[in-house]
C-alpha positions in Angstrom: -7.1 -72.8 64.4 -7.8 -76.8 65.0 -11.5 -76.0 63.8 -10.3 -74.6 60.3 -7.5 -77.2 59.5 -10.3 -79.6 59.8 -12.7 -78.1 57.4 -9.8 -77.4 55.3 -8.7 -81.4 55.3 -12.5 -81.8 54.9 -12.9 -79.8 51.7 -9.1 -81.3 50.3 -10.6 -85.1 50.9 -14.1 -84.2 49.3 -12.1 -82.2 46.2 -11.5 -86.0 44.5 -15.4 -86.6 44.2 -16.0 -82.9 42.6 -13.7 -83.6 39.7 -15.4 -85.2 36.7 -14.3 -88.5 35.9 -13.2 -87.9 32.0 -14.5 -91.3 31.0 -17.5 -91.4 28.2 -18.2 -90.1 25.0 -17.3 -86.9 23.3 -18.9 -85.3 20.3 -17.2 -82.9 18.2 -19.0 -79.6 17.9 -16.5 -77.7 16.1 -13.6 -78.1 13.4 -11.3 -74.9 13.2 -14.2 -72.7 14.7 -16.6 -73.4 12.6 -20.1 -76.1 13.8 -20.5 -78.6 11.7 -21.1 -79.8 9.8 -17.9 -78.0 8.1 -16.0 -77.8 5.1 -12.2 -77.6 4.4 -10.4 -77.3 0.9 -7.2 -78.4 1.3 -4.6 -77.2 -1.9 -3.1 -79.9 -3.7 -1.4 -80.0 -7.0 -1.6 -77.8 -9.9 -5.1 -75.8 -8.9 -6.6 -79.3 -7.8 -8.0 -79.3 -4.3 -9.2 -81.7 -1.9 -12.9 -81.1 -0.3 -13.6 -82.9 3.4 -16.9 -82.1 4.4 -16.9 -83.5 8.9 -20.9 -84.5 9.4 -19.8 -86.1 12.6 -16.8 -87.2 15.1 -17.5 -89.0 18.3 -14.7 -89.7 21.2 -15.2 -91.9 23.5 -12.6 -92.5 26.6 -13.2 -95.9 28.2 -12.4 -96.2 31.9 -9.5 -99.1 31.4 -7.7 -96.4 29.3 -9.0 -97.5 26.1 -10.4 -94.9 23.1 -12.3 -95.0 20.4 -13.0 -92.3 17.6 -15.5 -92.7 14.8 -15.8 -90.1 11.8 -18.2 -89.5 9.2 -17.5 -87.7 6.4 -17.3 -87.0 2.7 -14.2 -86.4 0.7 -13.3 -85.9 -2.8 -10.5 -84.5 -5.1 -11.7 -81.6 -7.3 -9.5 -81.0 -10.2 -9.1 -77.5 -11.4 -11.6 -75.9 -13.4 -14.2 -78.2 -12.0 -17.3 -78.3 -9.1 -17.3 -80.3 -6.3 -19.9 -83.4 -6.8 -22.3 -84.8 -4.4 -20.5 -87.8 -3.0 -21.1 -91.0 -0.6 -20.8 -90.6 3.1 -17.7 -92.2 4.3 -16.4 -93.7 8.0 -13.5 -93.8 9.5 -12.4 -95.0 13.0 -9.3 -95.4 15.6 -9.0 -97.3 18.6 -6.0 -97.2 20.9 -5.5 -95.9 24.6 -5.1 -93.2 26.3 -3.2 -91.2 28.9 -4.2 -88.1 31.2 -1.4 -85.5 32.4 -2.1 -82.6 34.4 -5.1 -81.4 31.9 -3.6 -82.9 28.7 -4.7 -86.0 27.1 -2.7 -88.4 24.8 -4.6 -90.6 22.7 -2.1 -93.4 21.0 -3.6 -95.3 18.0 -3.3 -98.9 17.3 -1.3 -99.8 14.2 -3.8 -101.3 11.2 -2.8 -103.9 9.4 -1.5 -103.2 6.0 -1.6 -98.9 6.9 1.2 -96.5 8.1 1.0 -96.0 12.0 -0.7 -93.1 12.9 0.5 -89.9 15.2 -0.4 -90.1 18.4 -2.7 -86.9 19.0 -2.4 -84.4 22.2 -5.6 -82.8 23.3 -6.3 -80.1 26.1 -8.9 -81.1 28.7 -11.2 -78.1 29.6 -14.1 -79.3 31.9 -16.5 -80.7 29.8 -14.9 -79.5 26.6 -11.7 -81.5 24.6 -9.6 -79.4 22.2 -7.1 -81.5 19.7 -5.0 -80.0 17.0 -3.1 -81.9 14.8 -1.8 -81.5 11.2 -3.7 -83.1 7.7 -0.7 -83.9 5.7 -1.3 -83.7 1.6 1.7 -84.9 0.2 3.9 -82.4 1.2 1.5 -79.5 2.3 0.2 -79.7 6.0 -3.2 -78.8 6.9 -3.6 -77.3 10.6 -7.0 -79.0 12.1 -8.2 -78.2 15.6 -11.4 -79.6 17.1 -13.5 -78.9 20.0 -15.6 -82.0 21.5 -18.1 -81.5 24.0 -19.5 -84.4 26.5 -22.6 -85.9 25.4 -23.9 -88.8 27.1 -26.1 -89.9 24.4 -23.3 -91.6 22.3 -22.0 -93.9 25.7 
């Protein structure tokens, strides 16, 4: 009995070292189930649509509780009856703080100067992956987007 108790305590003490730290970089692998680069057509008014193509996304979680999120993408408004045109690549980034509670990750972006505050992003941690869903708002029309990130040490 005593030996079993000691073995159980030793294993319990080793558990924290078996849990991988979440700090590191995660790269978007899929957007709404499609591998990158992936496109979204978001309807607007009168038959127009916004064409959004995500080329790359990298989320870095730092040990001090801060994060950075960088995206490379293409975006354009396509008017009814016309075809999409080649556009230059764009980039955007967010920084802020994060918190982890029971397998959930909460990203709190810092408000940028002269910009509307960004909503918090809730995500789920599953092993080496992070799944985040949010709604892209286009006026009154919302479009659900789910990004799946995988840990990638090349971006640390």
